[in-house]
Steps between C-alpha positions, in 0.01 A plus 500: 500500500626849409487738799637794301227463240231513768654812657519661157140408430391651833653831390277519191127546460293182452350454157143386436501148367192285480512149642528208260163406346291260702408163348246547224141377526216490251126484560341167408165530320204376698465441871661284767226241451594471132867457593433231761290298257817415304747467791630185665693215335714340775511122491490285814870421459588869477304575817685225686833646384411849622396369842814288526718806439294714737549244777873494427553876537280521811678216678856571388536866395237718667690716749196607703329164552567471877388860558187467286387180668534669839366845413203401283422150626522344153644179358560549127716190473223270627245670274726441201541134597123463518458665161773275361322195638166601346662560162671161511161329530323704233442359156292791374626844606282744689418831334823694455376799696456273805863386475628857471276611787630233736866551410482879526313466829791296637758755386296795627456333839862584590438873440818545296501687171845365420379141508232451241350289228466678167231345285585358155400651169265660409466632858875573527478780243159638593346745746140567600414862550242771549593840355523693826698508824377539858715628785428537870496845659422469868164324517413584140577303186555738211532443126836653409553384139255423218544396139168639378542350152458152646191566712174347376264716298330740738762448773589829667748399770735790570811573700406618848178301553469298821438127466268362770427139400645224284241250377283609791775455763637809679819583316734479801367157594523386136867605482584321825319182397668505160841550665457187710511293182849615416849534641599786728700462818288727721149645517600832344666327206208265439245784510706709257536209259136409536401852399735506203391164363134606502570686175819357346671165540762313300364152437845344526480536877129543562207284409248675278216676686207278592251754365469575129395858568502740794255753635670805650291726721634852545414858588563733209653847512156651561437277801253274324510118527582322174580149377728371228469148365772373271668173400856407574730565204829332403849614408764284335872559537685554171849530652627223731523581869846536654643179649466458876865429571821611333869541570442765769284408802148638472233564754187587310122485514434333165131584515578861591724544196228358277235724657716808444535412132125438465419841649762671290321361195142567613555846644774635277577861583293489818795501739641791698560799272711721725795262537811474289574142394856369496505124455317341792501828696225761503614818673393854581527777756189537717392803699340442838421722796815358663728590208602390152633146473608244243262216418630189321273209411692179430264301280700177498843348542516286184786621282406294195606168348866419446701243311828577681629622833657798322157613380362479851791700644451769234129523583578517871752782442241697302246434776715648777615791285137594431413478870799712600411764240139518612547520877780758480290721270207513742465730805744413778246578774342156470440202272182294472567154360186321388488126421124447501389219266863421418505126410874461553756365256876456523594488869833678448321783318312572822769447760760703307295821536496501881862620530415826320274600791702425813841534661472145634662202335234288331465139604310314227233261615624143539311207352455135592402181320289232661705187573412225251682247280389679183619841619833338585513361147438850365770648724743231387452563127391863464735794569211723607429274800856386576539715813222307669650156428707446816220579745256287300742210524531549876123510546493122466699483824373811677133462415487869406182593315678778311842558353729778614401845378696690235412828325371490144651843427872572518583700812776673305263616225222621734762723667701597191373857466402622844263778602388759244187644663550651847160648569219322686325212321162330541376187324138440395379140481176310445376141503591460132875544563642155455821300493794727408282792613454324835875446517559868419253613768653260752848636423369856535364411846789283615758771418287774664503712185176685574129477575277247324149620415252230404170550322425144616580321824782296347695433184426198283741295714681304232845406621670269254691444179266349242594258222303302247482122495634537145811673643558208737453259212772685307731509803501120523443415135835322468490338845406129488186423695365854509133475600388814316289451188377749239145612565246461221301749295663816634418428865754633751582478870694760696644452847662701778839328496678714764334689785638837614564615856504845655818668629574767762277498808269248326788268406388146422130580468342360181356763271243259356144559629626741769583777254602852600253679726501879450568732792247753365162408346327719241154413372471603138235761427290551188728791413799267527367244251361756256725805527859380540523421873489854649398383847759223498766754403391719793547208738842430351595867528408511868711191568797640308485821701547296820830352374838678518627684192857443391724598214848377407623610159864431424734585213875447478754702301856364466784739580879477537532175694173583673124451468278800573167369627206741474179424685157642570331369813182517707420316820863394560772612739801299378633346181758223483663448161643177360711472187509161331363341816754654742435788746651826376339786693224626728337841549222651710232664289208738520210518253609627161812483285848404614818331386783281620838458335635147521868420443585252228300366207244227449231357277184501712387714793237400755361756744324387816273750674438487875265664747575466870750225427249289302551424130197640312610562139757387244600622154749391235692710248779462247764771450423719201713787373340837575 
């Protein structure tokens, strides 16, 4: 990684740059009922194969199995054995929807979005949808996006109306009941996902809706009760979805990524209009009664697909350069980071950003594998799992349920650049943050970077590295006796292969299901969901005003066998200066500009800022001729 390039980037203004296009969808003529009439071709032998592989990953690879059995009182392994037994006795297969329903019910019972069964074609490339979106604002459920061109003739549903009932059921109760059918590690996550899937769902991970049409009861903008009846419609993917695994460890909500792409297609141009887009970042300055602050929404942590490690490193370098540019261009009085609805992505892409916000050294979250013969086989033949091999071997003798824990991200890389933003920082989360976003939020909390504001009671609570069964098949393809088999007809299974643990004061605590509980709770208002979050920004501004303000800007000019270090400080009383890792000087400071001449030369200067003897800020600079 190139530290100089990041420092140079931070000295220039960020450039608008739209994110890469989301996967493309097309609308299928007809309704969901028409689509389902032609779906379903799995043979009895193919069903038995899928169940056999599902049982294998649950018993041998699933990192959370002991926790899930204890926390949710479930037994997915026994349910799979029973399903396997029934299939072995069948001569004529049951209806295919019944098979998918039972298998998805087993996967969903463990409340883990990483570990899932993706249905075969044609479901794998399809989504059921209604052309509007509903969001919760306090006790109200408000329509926030509408594709009017897809409403039925005479339909007049508009942004801002309040939905009261769904097929005759009060909307809040309908969302909660719907959420119980699906994964989600806590009540907040299940309710959020239940609400989302009322209107859009990717059929790879969700069964089609039971109803062929819905009746939505709502109060229009004039306060009058209205009803909309419309059938479920279907999208088909025209560009393949990104693979689950890859060379770099990923922690991602597969369903969340698909949902984001569906909404990007349905509601094109309906997103926030007062942000500047640079890759996965949306950023702006926001004015509040507490001051003017920077606001950065991180929409995901997936950096793309790569065919080489060099490509991934280049994408990671561009990622950190963009982040450094953005945060250093925004007001220094406070920064609002916002990861709501972020489905995760590459774990390193999340953990690498934490260092830019704190003087503390970042400790990446460690990860464990469950002790099993198959995981030992993987660790013995696959470089990605080799660090876990020794402890997995010892587990035969020690009886340890889990391997030793090792970080998935390089500690050197997540500390390669150091702190760039010295002002106060808050982080906004919701129940749709998942996986790498959970890991990012946990790191933010565990390193005491700032205040966490939640619009829900918890994050999505996904603490793992996810891989596909197809990735495991490839890992052991040349190993004699590998039990993995290709799945038929485009079906897929994903699994949480390594579980992550918290660090700092919460060291050793699993992130899975427990999530990251915010220290401040903000209930979204109607103005928040319709007008760009003004009330949420006010809450964030008040929290930022409670935190200390600091500034540490450093530049270095080489002289005759000396380095002249110029600095501009706030909230500090002493600076210690290191040159190429060795102490070179120290000076007491007052707010404002100052300088310190250091004897000798060097390549890299690190300034450490103190207040009352406590380290509170760091900055890095390279000598540049004045």
